[in-house]
One Martini backbone bead per residue (centre of mass of N, CA, C, O) as a GRO file, in nm:
protein
  291
    1MET     BB    1   8.293  13.713   3.493
    2ALA     BB    2   8.231  13.941   3.275
    3SER     BB    3   8.354  14.172   3.095
    4LEU     BB    4   8.303  14.478   2.967
    5LYS     BB    5   8.366  14.402   2.675
    6ALA     BB    6   8.183  14.150   2.658
    7LEU     BB    7   7.919  14.297   2.725
    8LYS     BB    8   7.923  14.496   2.489
    9ILE     BB    9   7.921  14.286   2.265
   10ARG     BB   10   7.654  14.149   2.351
   11ILE     BB   11   7.469  14.392   2.327
   12ASN     BB   12   7.519  14.444   2.025
   13SER     BB   13   7.424  14.167   1.931
   14VAL     BB   14   7.129  14.183   2.037
   15LYS     BB   15   7.056  14.439   1.879
   16SER     BB   16   7.089  14.312   1.599
   17THR     BB   17   6.877  14.091   1.640
   18GLN     BB   18   6.639  14.284   1.697
   19LYS     BB   19   6.633  14.413   1.416
   20ILE     BB   20   6.564  14.153   1.263
   21THR     BB   21   6.299  14.071   1.413
   22LYS     BB   22   6.151  14.336   1.355
   23ALA     BB   23   6.161  14.320   1.046
   24LYS     BB   24   6.017  14.041   1.019
   25LYS     BB   25   5.755  14.128   1.152
   26MET     BB   26   5.679  14.344   0.940
   27VAL     BB   27   5.672  14.154   0.698
   28ALA     BB   28   5.458  13.955   0.808
   29ALA     BB   29   5.235  14.169   0.847
   30ALA     BB   30   5.216  14.248   0.546
   31LYS     BB   31   5.150  13.949   0.441
   32LEU     BB   32   4.905  13.861   0.612
   33ARG     BB   33   4.667  14.013   0.490
   34ARG     BB   34   4.675  13.879   0.209
   35ALA     BB   35   4.664  13.580   0.306
   36GLN     BB   36   4.400  13.600   0.466
   37GLU     BB   37   4.215  13.690   0.235
   38ALA     BB   38   4.263  13.440   0.056
   39ALA     BB   39   4.164  13.223   0.255
   40GLU     BB   40   3.876  13.345   0.310
   41ALA     BB   41   3.785  13.351   0.004
   42ALA     BB   42   3.795  13.026  -0.037
   43ARG     BB   43   3.580  12.905   0.159
   44PRO     BB   44   3.296  12.950   0.023
   45TYR     BB   45   3.349  12.776  -0.229
   46ALA     BB   46   3.398  12.507  -0.084
   47GLU     BB   47   3.126  12.496   0.064
   48ARG     BB   48   2.944  12.513  -0.190
   49LEU     BB   49   3.056  12.265  -0.334
   50ALA     BB   50   2.979  12.066  -0.112
   51GLY     BB   51   2.673  12.120  -0.128
   52VAL     BB   52   2.632  12.033  -0.422
   53MET     BB   53   2.741  11.746  -0.389
   54GLY     BB   54   2.537  11.658  -0.172
   55SER     BB   55   2.283  11.699  -0.343
   56ILE     BB   56   2.363  11.501  -0.575
   57ALA     BB   57   2.448  11.246  -0.409
   58SER     BB   58   2.154  11.192  -0.293
   59LYS     BB   59   2.062  11.090  -0.608
   60VAL     BB   60   2.284  10.864  -0.583
   61SER     BB   61   2.387  10.564  -0.610
   62GLY     BB   62   2.644  10.365  -0.506
   63ASP     BB   63   2.704  10.210  -0.782
   64SER     BB   64   2.709  10.498  -0.965
   65ALA     BB   65   2.934  10.616  -0.827
   66PRO     BB   66   3.214  10.749  -0.815
   67LYS     BB   67   3.523  10.652  -0.706
   68LEU     BB   68   3.580  10.911  -0.528
   69LEU     BB   69   3.321  10.829  -0.347
   70SER     BB   70   3.320  10.505  -0.310
   71GLY     BB   71   3.582  10.375  -0.368
   72THR     BB   72   3.749  10.048  -0.329
   73GLY     BB   73   3.634   9.881  -0.059
   74SER     BB   74   3.882   9.987   0.110
   75ASP     BB   75   4.109  10.065   0.424
   76GLN     BB   76   4.429   9.983   0.428
   77ARG     BB   77   4.550  10.215   0.242
   78HIS     BB   78   4.739  10.500   0.347
   79LEU     BB   79   4.750  10.858   0.277
   80ILE     BB   80   4.952  11.135   0.391
   81VAL     BB   81   4.902  11.475   0.355
   82VAL     BB   82   5.159  11.722   0.411
   83ILE     BB   83   5.142  12.065   0.525
   84ASN     BB   84   5.423  12.263   0.499
   85THR     BB   85   5.679  12.464   0.532
   86ASP     BB   86   5.990  12.625   0.407
   87LYS     BB   87   6.007  12.803   0.664
   88GLY     BB   88   6.104  12.943   0.943
   89LEU     BB   89   6.031  13.139   1.212
   90CYS     BB   90   5.719  13.000   1.323
   91GLY     BB   91   5.744  12.853   1.565
   92GLY     BB   92   5.514  12.570   1.626
   93LEU     BB   93   5.380  12.494   1.356
   94ASN     BB   94   5.539  12.242   1.241
   95SER     BB   95   5.545  12.069   1.502
   96ASN     BB   96   5.234  12.041   1.522
   97ILE     BB   97   5.190  11.895   1.258
   98VAL     BB   98   5.379  11.653   1.310
   99LYS     BB   99   5.237  11.558   1.565
  100GLU     BB  100   4.965  11.494   1.428
  101VAL     BB  101   5.071  11.294   1.220
  102LYS     BB  102   5.196  11.085   1.416
  103SER     BB  103   4.936  11.026   1.569
  104GLN     BB  104   4.772  10.920   1.325
  105ALA     BB  105   4.973  10.702   1.234
  106LYS     BB  106   4.968  10.532   1.493
  107ALA     BB  107   4.665  10.468   1.483
  108LEU     BB  108   4.671  10.318   1.211
  109LEU     BB  109   4.890  10.107   1.282
  110ALA     BB  110   4.734   9.989   1.528
  111ALA     BB  111   4.493   9.900   1.317
  112GLY     BB  112   4.659   9.765   1.060
  113LYS     BB  113   4.765   9.983   0.874
  114GLN     BB  114   4.878  10.144   0.590
  115VAL     BB  115   5.149  10.395   0.571
  116GLN     BB  116   5.186  10.701   0.392
  117PHE     BB  117   5.376  10.986   0.247
  118TYR     BB  118   5.292  11.330   0.145
  119LEU     BB  119   5.510  11.599   0.095
  120VAL     BB  120   5.475  11.953   0.176
  121GLY     BB  121   5.751  12.083   0.225
  122LYS     BB  122   6.047  12.103   0.425
  123LYS     BB  123   5.984  12.095   0.749
  124GLY     BB  124   5.861  11.785   0.745
  125LEU     BB  125   6.083  11.590   0.647
  126ALA     BB  126   6.288  11.527   0.876
  127PRO     BB  127   6.096  11.431   1.116
  128ILE     BB  128   5.957  11.201   0.944
  129LYS     BB  129   6.213  11.053   0.843
  130ARG     BB  130   6.312  10.944   1.119
  131ASP     BB  131   6.043  10.744   1.151
  132TYR     BB  132   5.946  10.732   0.810
  133GLY     BB  133   6.155  10.686   0.567
  134GLN     BB  134   6.009  10.429   0.406
  135GLN     BB  135   5.707  10.601   0.383
  136ILE     BB  136   5.788  10.800   0.159
  137GLU     BB  137   5.653  10.872  -0.143
  138LYS     BB  138   5.667  11.206  -0.149
  139HIS     BB  139   5.827  11.525  -0.242
  140PHE     BB  140   5.690  11.848  -0.265
  141ASP     BB  141   5.850  12.117  -0.399
  142THR     BB  142   5.814  12.484  -0.286
  143SER     BB  143   6.079  12.668  -0.252
  144ALA     BB  144   6.072  12.810  -0.557
  145VAL     BB  145   5.800  12.935  -0.470
  146ARG     BB  146   5.673  13.241  -0.407
  147ASN     BB  147   5.359  13.191  -0.505
  148LEU     BB  148   5.110  13.018  -0.420
  149GLY     BB  149   4.888  12.820  -0.633
  150PHE     BB  150   4.690  12.650  -0.856
  151GLU     BB  151   4.923  12.500  -0.993
  152GLN     BB  152   5.016  12.334  -0.745
  153ALA     BB  153   4.743  12.204  -0.681
  154GLU     BB  154   4.720  12.056  -0.952
  155ALA     BB  155   4.976  11.882  -0.930
  156ILE     BB  156   4.902  11.735  -0.669
  157THR     BB  157   4.630  11.619  -0.765
  158ASP     BB  158   4.740  11.452  -1.001
  159ASP     BB  159   4.908  11.265  -0.825
  160LEU     BB  160   4.679  11.153  -0.643
  161LEU     BB  161   4.492  11.045  -0.869
  162ALA     BB  162   4.698  10.852  -0.993
  163MET     BB  163   4.734  10.676  -0.742
  164PHE     BB  164   4.436  10.597  -0.707
  165ASP     BB  165   4.384  10.483  -0.994
  166GLY     BB  166   4.637  10.274  -0.956
  167GLY     BB  167   4.591  10.136  -0.658
  168LYS     BB  168   4.781  10.238  -0.405
  169PHE     BB  169   4.516  10.362  -0.263
  170ASP     BB  170   4.225  10.403  -0.049
  171VAL     BB  171   4.326  10.645   0.144
  172ILE     BB  172   4.316  11.011   0.174
  173HIS     BB  173   4.487  11.251   0.360
  174LEU     BB  174   4.472  11.585   0.522
  175VAL     BB  175   4.735  11.799   0.651
  176TYR     BB  176   4.667  12.123   0.803
  177PRO     BB  177   4.662  12.459   0.862
  178VAL     BB  178   4.434  12.665   1.045
  179PHE     BB  179   4.338  12.987   1.022
  180LYS     BB  180   4.247  13.218   1.293
  181SER     BB  181   4.517  13.359   1.392
  182ALA     BB  182   4.819  13.484   1.498
  183LEU     BB  183   4.785  13.270   1.757
  184ALA     BB  184   4.610  13.059   1.567
  185GLN     BB  185   4.711  12.725   1.431
  186ASP     BB  186   4.538  12.445   1.339
  187PRO     BB  187   4.576  12.123   1.308
  188THR     BB  188   4.430  11.932   1.030
  189MET     BB  189   4.224  11.639   0.960
  190VAL     BB  190   4.124  11.510   0.638
  191GLN     BB  191   3.930  11.361   0.407
  192LEU     BB  192   3.984  11.329   0.056
  193ILE     BB  193   4.006  11.009  -0.015
  194PRO     BB  194   3.724  10.965  -0.028
  195VAL     BB  195   3.477  11.167  -0.075
  196PRO     BB  196   3.298  11.307   0.148
  197SER     BB  197   2.976  11.326   0.245
  198PRO     BB  198   2.797  11.586   0.259
  199GLN     BB  199   2.593  11.767   0.454
  200VAL     BB  200   2.235  11.772   0.411
  201GLU     BB  201   1.954  11.914   0.433
  202ALA     BB  202   1.643  11.777   0.420
  203SER     BB  203   1.472  12.025   0.333
  204SER     BB  204   1.640  12.095   0.075
  205VAL     BB  205   1.593  11.822  -0.069
  206ALA     BB  206   1.279  11.808  -0.059
  207GLY     BB  207   1.233  12.106  -0.193
  208ALA     BB  208   1.384  12.003  -0.440
  209SER     BB  209   1.343  12.050  -0.811
  210VAL     BB  210   1.585  11.890  -1.010
  211GLU     BB  211   1.730  11.892  -1.331
  212TYR     BB  212   1.992  11.718  -1.489
  213GLU     BB  213   2.245  11.847  -1.729
  214PRO     BB  214   2.356  11.607  -1.709
  215SER     BB  215   2.397  11.369  -1.517
  216GLU     BB  216   2.481  11.312  -1.197
  217GLU     BB  217   2.727  11.132  -1.256
  218GLU     BB  218   2.875  11.331  -1.448
  219ILE     BB  219   2.897  11.565  -1.252
  220LEU     BB  220   3.057  11.415  -1.031
  221GLU     BB  221   3.297  11.337  -1.212
  222ASP     BB  222   3.379  11.649  -1.225
  223LEU     BB  223   3.359  11.751  -0.919
  224ALA     BB  224   3.550  11.574  -0.752
  225PRO     BB  225   3.829  11.678  -0.855
  226ARG     BB  226   3.763  11.974  -0.789
  227TYR     BB  227   3.736  11.936  -0.487
  228VAL     BB  228   4.023  11.837  -0.432
  229LYS     BB  229   4.163  12.089  -0.549
  230THR     BB  230   4.031  12.291  -0.354
  231GLN     BB  231   4.147  12.171  -0.094
  232ILE     BB  232   4.443  12.209  -0.164
  233PHE     BB  233   4.435  12.513  -0.217
  234GLY     BB  234   4.329  12.591   0.064
  235SER     BB  235   4.571  12.471   0.226
  236LEU     BB  236   4.786  12.661   0.104
  237LEU     BB  237   4.655  12.924   0.204
  238GLU     BB  238   4.659  12.849   0.503
  239ARG     BB  239   4.964  12.822   0.522
  240GLU     BB  240   5.040  13.114   0.457
  241ALA     BB  241   4.881  13.248   0.687
  242SER     BB  242   5.007  13.084   0.921
  243GLU     BB  243   5.301  13.161   0.875
  244GLN     BB  244   5.271  13.471   0.914
  245GLY     BB  245   5.138  13.466   1.191
  246ALA     BB  246   5.359  13.300   1.341
  247SER     BB  247   5.595  13.486   1.268
  248MET     BB  248   5.495  13.744   1.399
  249THR     BB  249   5.474  13.630   1.687
  250ALA     BB  250   5.767  13.525   1.718
  251MET     BB  251   5.910  13.803   1.656
  252ASP     BB  252   5.780  13.957   1.887
  253ASN     BB  253   5.894  13.783   2.115
  254ALA     BB  254   6.193  13.817   2.035
  255THR     BB  255   6.204  14.125   2.067
  256ARG     BB  256   6.125  14.133   2.368
  257ASN     BB  257   6.351  13.946   2.472
  258ALA     BB  258   6.582  14.125   2.375
  259GLY     BB  259   6.509  14.368   2.549
  260ASP     BB  260   6.542  14.225   2.822
  261MET     BB  261   6.842  14.146   2.781
  262ILE     BB  262   6.952  14.432   2.747
  263ASN     BB  263   6.871  14.534   3.026
  264LYS     BB  264   7.036  14.328   3.193
  265LEU     BB  265   7.315  14.387   3.065
  266THR     BB  266   7.320  14.689   3.132
  267ILE     BB  267   7.310  14.659   3.439
  268GLU     BB  268   7.567  14.490   3.462
  269TYR     BB  269   7.755  14.693   3.326
  270ASN     BB  270   7.708  14.931   3.526
  271ARG     BB  271   7.801  14.785   3.779
  272GLN     BB  272   8.091  14.719   3.688
  273ARG     BB  273   8.169  15.010   3.622
  274GLN     BB  274   8.121  15.122   3.905
  275ALA     BB  275   8.319  14.932   4.048
  276ALA     BB  276   8.571  15.022   3.891
  277ILE     BB  277   8.562  15.322   3.971
  278THR     BB  278   8.573  15.281   4.276
  279THR     BB  279   8.845  15.135   4.281
  280GLU     BB  280   9.010  15.366   4.156
  281LEU     BB  281   8.948  15.579   4.374
  282VAL     BB  282   9.064  15.424   4.613
  283GLU     BB  283   9.353  15.408   4.498
  284ILE     BB  284   9.402  15.711   4.475
  285ILE     BB  285   9.350  15.787   4.772
  286SER     BB  286   9.557  15.593   4.896
  287GLY     BB  287   9.803  15.714   4.748
  288ALA     BB  288   9.776  16.004   4.857
  289GLU     BB  289   9.798  15.931   5.162
  290ALA     BB  290  10.084  15.800   5.144
  291LEU     BB  291  10.217  16.083   5.061
   0.00000   0.00000   0.00000
């Protein structure tokens, strides 16, 4: 059984930890609003761009389509781009992303495909390196970037397009967390390259009479890289919102758990203190009666 002094030290230690978790929760809550607004503001543009690409792609034959849409003609070599955070203390966010990545990688390897990884963020590096250390193509470090923006998305996209144009990979996938709420951030895997043909309603295609200048092929040649860049940028914004939401929830749980522990330790401290006082009183009374 711990002594009164040890219990007092432990109570003070838990109280100090509780102050830290409470402060981090407030910081995450303050950052969450801005990150959530940025992520939600980017979604309509990406959806509209996909719709425009789908409309134009429906008018282009497969032979004349850009390479980013038509692909290499093979699906043997796969690259998985993994978007993780750089900081911890955000619950199971990163472990859920890594779990999804490993599940998809195992499925591809079981199908006889070659799999490589392009990692963004620090927290996914160590767990993926343990199982697939020789298959990590590159780690894009974002730890020194205070606010992720379009500049980082552009750099990542340039890397991926250079690899694809160089013939290193046939298919590139993107795994990132999708922010739904402070309690839910779902890891999602989408095909990035070749750009999947967006679904377009038949009525809208049939009813549209549009002439494009320049040609549809030239427009798609310009839109396809922009679409990839937009997807990467959106995934980075989703990462920021997911990180703050998960961090706020995790720190709220930690603060409440610290409060429960303080209450239990305080009860134990009071019981031992009461027992010690009772023992001292009994000794005093026994000594007085002996005299």
